[in-house]
N, C-alpha and C positions, 0 to 999 in steps of 0.2 A: 580725574582727581576730585571733582566735586562730590561724587558719591561717597568718597572716603572721608570727607570733611568732618562729619559727626564723630568719627572715631578720634579725631585730634582734639576737638574742643570739649568733649564729654568730660565733666568733672574738673574742667580748667578754672583757675581763679582769675585768669586774665587772658586777653587776646590782643595781639598787635596786628592791625590790618594796615598794610603798606601800599601806597600808590606812588607812581612816578610823576613828579610835578611837571615833567616835560611831555607827558602823554595824557591828554584829556580822557581817552578811552579807559585808561587804567583807573581813573577816579570814578568813572561810571561803573566799572566792574566792582570797585570797592564798595559802592552803595549796595550792590547785589549781595556781596559777602556779609555786609552789616545786617541786611534784612534776614539772611539765612541764619546768622548767629543769634539775632534777637528772637527769631521764631523757634529755633531748635536748640539753642545753647543754654547753659545754666542761667538761671534767672538773675543771679547776683554777680555775674561775670563783669570784671572791669575791662572796658574796651578802650583801646588807644588807637588813634589814627596817626600814622606817620607819613608825611609827605617826603619821600626820599629824593635825593639828587639836588638838594638846595644849592650845591656848588655849581649847578647849571642854570641858575636863575635867569640868565640872559635868553634862554630858549624855553622859558616857562610857558605852559599851556593852561595850567590850573591856577587861577588866582588864589593867593593865600587866604584872602577874605572869604571866598566861597567855601573853601575847605574848612576853615575855622568855624564858620556859621553852621555848616553841616554837622561838625563834631559837637558843637554846643547844642544843637537840636536833638541829639541823641544822648546827651550827657556823657560824652566821651572825652578822653584826654586828647589834645591835639598838639603836635609838634612837627616841625620840619627838620629833617636830618640830612646828613651826607655820610653814607657808609664809606665812601671813598676817602673822605677827610676826617672821619670819626667825629663829626660835629653833631652834638645833641643826642648821641646814642645813649651815653651813660645817663644823661638827664631824663630821657624817655623812661628808662627802667627805674630810675629813682622815683619819678612821678607815679608810676604804676605801683611800686612797692608801698608807697604811702597810702594808696587807696585800697589795697587788698586787706580785708578784715583779718584779724588774728584768728588762729585756729582755736576752737573751743575746747574746754576741759583739759588744757595742758598746764600743768603746774611744774614750772622749772625755776629753781632758785637761781638768783642772778650770778652766783659764783660757780655754778655747775657748768661743765663743759664736756665735750666728747671729742674723740679723735677719729678721723676717717682714715682707714687704711685700705690698701689694695690687697685683695685676696690672691693667694698664689695660684698660678695656673694649674689645673689638674694634670697629673702625670699622664703622658701618652704611652709610657712603657707598660707592657702587660705583665710579663713575667721573665725572670732570669735574663 
């Protein structure tokens, strides 16, 4: 999987790197992914670090303070989440969206809108 990573973050505006707060080795692996992203990813990418499984805080192996300090050292967003209980997941994406710079050269009037529609499936019938 590691060799395919550049394909995923090339041209990305943001990256969320997740570790398991109950497994110290996942936090160490996260640091390697951050290094990879900083070396080979887009220069202006917004990086967010999410400590998942905060609903299992009683078996925590990664101190929140350590993770937060690491995130601050690389100017990343930091938040602890629980995918199981949907805690701070929406907040994570709101924080990211506030840091992504707007696209350049887009002139859209405030009252304009567009509608997304699903394209009909191509017909599988050939003839007659």
